[in-house]
N, C-alpha and C positions, 0 to 999 in steps of 0.2 A: 148434662141434659140429654134426653133420649130423642131419637128421631121418631117422628109421629106421622102416620098416614091416616087420613080420614076414613071412617067406615063406609061412607057413601061412595068415595072414590074406589075403594077396594071392591065393593059390591058391583059398581058400574063396570069395572074392568075385569071381573071374574077372578079376583085375587082372594084366595081362601086364607083364613087365619084361625089360629087356635083360640076359641072363646075364653075369655077371662072376665072377671067382674071387679069393680073397684072404681076409684075416682082419683083424680090428681088435682092439686091446687093450681089454679091459673095465676100467672104473675099479675094479670090485670084484676084479679079477684074472682071469686066464685070457684066452682068445681067443674071439671071436665069428666065426662063419663068414659071410663076405660072399657073397651069392648073386646080386646084380644091382643094377640101378639103373633108375629111372624118370626120364626127362628132364623131364617135366612132367605133373603130376597135379593135379586140382582138389581143394583141401582147404578145408573149412568148419568153423568153430566154432559155427555156428548164427546168427551175426550178420554175419560177414565170410566172403567166399569169395575164395581166391587160387589161382593156379597156382604150383606149386613142384616142384623136383626132390627126389627122395628116394633113400635107399639101402635095399636089401632085404637082410635078414639072417635067419639062422636064430636064432630066439628060443626060450628055454626055456618050459615050461608055466607057470611061475610069473612070467613076464615079460609086460609089456603088449604089445599088438599094434602100438602106435605110441609112439614116443618123440619128443617135440618137441625139435628142436635149436635152438640159438641162431640158426641161419640162418633159421628160419621165424618165430620169435617176433615180431620187429619187423613183419613183414608182417601179422600178426594183431593187432598193437597190444599185445603182451605185453612185459613187461620184468621183470627180477629186480633188486632193489636191496636193499642192506644185508642180504644173505643170508649168514650165517656158514657157512663150510665149511672143511674141512681136507683137504689132499691128502697122502696117505701119502708119507713121505719115503723113496722108493725110486726107482731109475732105471727108467723104462719100457723094456720090451723093444724092442730094435732101435734105440734112440736113445742116442747117446753124448753125455752132458751136459758133457764136458770141453772 
């Protein structure tokens, strides 16, 4: 998964991004509007600082400004282990599983 920043947060903080168009399937259903990408931005968790590329998307008011993707977690020393989860048994839009 990719690390995502909300377009509203980028605009509010003067973060520029390369505009792109498209959409991505949300795990919870529906589509998210892709707005752009940032080739390299400095990201810090307070103890580590790394440069990383991110995707910029339109996010809802009830959604966070940043979603850490599995692409960024190892750079910050994070990992998920033994985390139980279940993926809905449905075919994702636009992907033929046959």
